[in-house]
C-alpha positions in Angstrom: 21.8 14.4 40.7 23.0 17.6 41.8 25.7 17.5 39.3 22.9 17.1 36.8 20.8 20.2 37.7 24.5 21.9 38.2 25.2 21.4 34.7 22.0 22.6 33.6 23.1 25.9 35.2 25.9 26.2 33.6 25.7 24.8 30.2 22.0 25.1 29.8 22.0 27.0 26.3 24.8 24.5 24.7 22.5 21.5 26.3 19.5 23.2 24.7 21.6 23.3 21.6 22.6 20.1 21.7 19.1 18.7 21.9 17.4 20.5 19.9 19.2 19.6 17.1 19.4 15.9 18.2 15.5 15.6 18.2 15.7 17.5 14.6 18.3 15.4 13.3 16.3 12.2 14.8 17.2 10.9 18.1 15.1 10.3 20.6 15.8 12.7 22.5 13.3 14.7 25.1 14.2 18.4 23.4 10.5 20.1 24.1 10.8 19.1 27.9 14.0 20.2 28.0 13.2 23.5 26.3 10.6 24.3 29.7 12.8 23.7 32.3 15.4 25.9 30.2 12.4 28.6 30.5 12.2 28.1 34.0 15.8 28.5 34.6 16.2 31.5 32.4 13.3 33.3 34.3 15.5 32.5 37.5 18.4 34.4 35.9 20.5 31.4 35.7 20.8 31.9 32.0 19.6 34.5 29.1 16.2 33.1 27.8 17.1 35.2 24.5 20.5 33.2 24.2 18.3 29.4 24.6 15.9 31.1 22.2 18.4 31.6 19.5 20.8 28.5 20.0 17.4 26.3 19.5 16.1 28.5 16.8 19.4 27.6 15.0 19.1 23.7 15.5 15.4 23.8 14.4 16.9 25.1 11.0 19.9 23.4 10.9 18.1 20.0 11.6 15.3 20.3 9.3 17.7 22.1 6.7 19.5 18.6 6.2 16.9 16.5 6.1 15.0 18.9 3.4 18.1 19.0 1.1 18.1 15.2 1.7 14.5 14.9 0.4 15.4 17.6 -2.6 18.2 15.0 -3.6 17.3 11.3 -2.7 13.3 11.7 -2.6 11.3 8.5 -1.6 14.5 7.4 -0.9 15.1 9.6 2.7 11.3 9.1 3.3 12.1 5.0 3.6 14.5 5.2 5.8 13.5 7.8 8.5 10.1 5.8 8.8 12.1 2.5 8.8 13.9 3.9 12.0 11.0 5.4 13.7 9.4 3.5 16.7 6.1 4.5 14.9 6.8 3.5 11.0 2.7 2.7 10.9 2.3 6.3 11.4 5.3 8.1 9.8 4.5 8.2 6.1 0.4 7.9 7.2 0.4 10.9 9.4 3.5 12.9 7.2 1.7 12.6 4.2 -2.0 13.9 5.5 0.0 16.7 6.8 1.6 17.6 3.7 -1.0 17.1 1.0 -3.8 18.7 3.5 -1.6 21.8 4.7 1.0 22.2 2.3 3.7 24.0 3.6 1.9 24.9 6.7 3.0 21.5 7.7 6.1 22.5 8.4 5.1 24.4 11.3 2.4 21.6 12.6 4.6 19.1 12.1 6.8 20.7 15.2 4.0 19.9 17.6 3.1 16.4 16.1 5.7 13.5 17.6 7.0 11.0 15.2 6.1 13.4 12.3 8.4 16.2 13.0 11.3 14.7 11.5 9.7 14.0 8.8 7.9 16.7 7.4 10.9 18.4 6.2 12.5 15.9 3.8 8.7 15.3 2.4 8.9 18.8 1.6 12.1 18.6 -0.3 11.0 15.2 -1.6 7.9 17.3 -3.2 10.4 19.8 -4.6 9.1 23.0 -2.5 11.8 25.6 -2.9 14.6 26.5 -0.3 12.8 30.1 -0.2 9.5 28.9 0.3 10.7 25.6 3.4 13.1 28.2 4.9 9.8 30.8 5.2 8.2 28.1 7.0 10.7 26.7 9.0 11.3 29.8 10.5 7.2 30.8 11.3 7.9 27.1 13.1 11.2 27.1 14.8 10.4 30.5 16.3 6.6 29.4 17.3 7.7 26.0 18.8 10.6 27.6 20.6 8.3 29.9 21.9 5.6 28.0 23.3 8.2 25.9 25.1 10.3 28.5 26.8 6.8 30.3 27.9 5.5 27.2 29.5 8.4 26.9 31.5 9.2 30.3 31.9 5.1 30.9 32.7 5.9 28.0 35.7 9.2 28.5 36.4 8.6 28.4 40.7 7.3 25.2 40.0 9.9 23.6 38.2 12.8 25.3 40.5 11.0 23.4 43.3 11.2 20.3 41.0 14.6 20.9 40.5 15.3 21.4 44.1 13.9 18.3 45.2 15.6 16.2 42.5 18.4 18.1 43.5 18.2 16.7 47.0 17.3 13.1 45.9 20.1 12.7 44.6 21.0 9.3 42.7 17.2 8.4 43.2 16.0 10.9 41.3 18.3 10.2 38.4 17.3 6.1 38.4 13.9 7.1 39.0 14.0 9.4 35.6 16.0 6.8 33.6 13.2 4.3 34.3 10.5 6.4 33.2 12.6 7.9 29.7 12.9 3.6 29.5 9.1 2.9 29.9 8.3 5.2 27.6 10.6 3.6 24.7 9.3 0.4 25.8 5.7 1.4 25.5 6.1 2.8 21.9 8.1 -0.7 21.0 5.3 -2.7 22.2 3.2 -0.9 20.4 5.0 -1.0 17.4 5.2 -5.1 17.7 2.0 -5.3 18.1 0.6 -3.4 15.4 3.2 -5.1 12.8 1.5 -8.6 14.7 -1.5 -7.4 13.5 -1.0 -7.0 9.9 1.5 -10.1 9.7 0.8 -12.1 6.7 1.9 -13.9 4.0 3.5 -12.0 1.4 4.4 -13.1 -2.5 7.5 -11.9 -3.5 8.5 -10.1 -6.5 9.8 -13.4 -8.2 6.8 -15.2 -7.4 4.4 -12.7 -8.9 6.3 -12.4 -12.6 6.1 -15.7 -12.5 2.3 -15.8 -11.9 2.4 -13.2 -15.1 4.5 -15.2 -17.4 2.2 -18.2 -16.8 -0.7 -16.4 -17.5 -2.5 -16.3 -14.4 -3.5 -12.7 -15.1 -3.2 -11.6 -11.1 -4.8 -8.3 -10.1 -2.0 -5.6 -9.0 -3.3 -3.0 -6.8 -1.3 0.0 -6.0 -2.4 1.6 -2.4 -0.2 3.8 -2.2 -1.3 7.8 -1.1 -1.6 10.2 -3.5 1.6 12.3 -1.4 3.1 9.0 -2.1 2.8 8.9 -6.2 4.1 12.3 -6.0 7.6 11.0 -4.2 7.7 8.4 -6.7 5.5 8.2 -9.8 6.4 4.3 -11.0 3.8 2.2 -10.8 3.8 -1.9 -11.8 2.5 -1.9 -15.4 -0.9 -2.4 -15.4 -1.6 -2.0 -11.5 -4.9 -0.4 -10.4 -4.9 2.3 -8.1 -6.8 2.7 -4.5 -6.3 4.6 -2.0 -6.5 2.8 1.8 -9.3 4.2 2.6 -11.5 3.0 -0.9 -10.7 -0.4 -0.2 -13.9 -1.5 1.5 -16.0 0.6 -1.0 -14.2 -0.8 -4.1 -14.1 -4.3 -3.6 -17.0 -5.4 -4.9 -15.1 -4.3 -7.8 -12.6 -6.5 -7.6 -12.6 -10.5 -8.9 -12.2 -13.1 -6.6 -11.5 -16.0 -8.9 -8.3 -14.1 -8.9 -4.8 -13.4 -7.1 -4.8 -10.3 -5.7 -1.4 -8.4 -5.2 -0.8 -5.1 -3.5 1.3 -3.0 -2.7 3.0 0.5 -1.2 6.5 1.7 -0.6 6.3 2.0 3.2 8.0 0.2 5.7 6.8 -3.2 6.8 4.1 -3.4 3.5 1.7 -2.0 6.5 -0.2 -0.4 3.5 -0.7 -3.0 1.8 -1.4 -5.2 4.4 -4.0 -3.5 5.9 -6.0 -3.1 2.8 -5.1 -7.2 2.4 -6.7 -7.5 5.5 -9.5 -5.5 4.8 -10.2 -7.5 1.0 -9.7 -10.5 3.5 -12.7 -9.8 6.0 -14.9 -9.3 2.8 -13.9 -12.9 1.9 -11.4 -12.7 -0.7 -9.3 -15.7 0.2 -6.8 -15.1 -2.9 -5.0 -11.9 -1.5 -1.5 -11.2 -0.6 0.9 -7.9 0.0 3.7 -7.9 -1.8 6.9 -8.4 0.3 9.2 -5.1 0.0 6.5 -3.1 -2.5 7.4 -1.2 -5.5 11.3 -1.1 -4.5 11.3 -4.8 -4.3 9.7 -5.2 -7.5 11.9 -2.8 -9.6 15.1 -4.4 -8.0 14.4 -7.6 -8.6 14.0 -6.6 -12.8 10.3 -6.1 -12.6 9.2 -3.3 -15.3 7.7 -0.3 -14.3 5.8 2.9 -16.0 5.0 6.3 -14.8 1.6 6.5 -12.9 -1.0 7.8 -15.2 -3.6 9.6 -13.1 -6.8 6.9 -13.4 -10.2 8.8 -12.8 -12.2 6.8 -9.9 -15.1 6.4 -11.8 -12.7 4.5 -14.0 -11.8 1.6 -11.6 -14.8 -0.8 -12.1 -14.2 -0.4 -15.9 -10.5 -0.9 -15.2 -10.9 -4.2 -13.0 -13.4 -5.7 -15.8 -11.0 -4.6 -18.6 -8.1 -6.7 -17.0 
């Protein structure tokens, strides 16, 4: 452990840059706690606080700029990739969409402090066609604020941090093992929460070929698009004739859906999380013929299914559309 402390003291600036960049790219690296330690060491004169601030700011901007460019170039496909590899795919899309929709460019600042969303905000801003100038303006403010907060905390509690480092250095390998066990426990907890959520939405799916067969055979399934407004902005395709229903509207609008026909719900999220949650809500209200579309909209299009541009449908026309279908 003494070697680890010495490494922090002699190569702290480089480590801060590498850890912050890795965290912004999406690696599960505890960049914020490391920056706090860096602040504590810099207060003790171990290395320059200005240098630590500069490299952390640079790493933030570089990492987020890469994802922003990816969002502008590849749109919703980048979002699906990021949320699929996330340890919390169920909340990844929902929280990032909520931030962007509610706060606009300011979400790039707020997202820095929201675990699981900080990596997603930049590509989503790019996918929603934010300009480079606007992105860099908010990014610089957010990166400077994030860096200042954690460096400042380290400098404020520098004595306590130094005491902890001294204890860890004296404890030798045992302290390193304890630290690794804590990190492993945190990762295990997040993984367990992910698996528990996925089990909660585990239910039979309908695949794209089966849905197409239902349509061609004249069974007239009711197809419901449960994507959020931000998701539709990212990808304005839809299955022809699909009704739009936000997830939070499912319970209220369930009374307008027919109970004697197959109801198929789709989204564009990992593991069809939103569609499965909506299906669970309908099943709780007595609907028996309701299933999520496996693979969502992308699976439908990739299987050769037709798609059309989304037409904005006022909420007041929802019941009428259900009756017409």
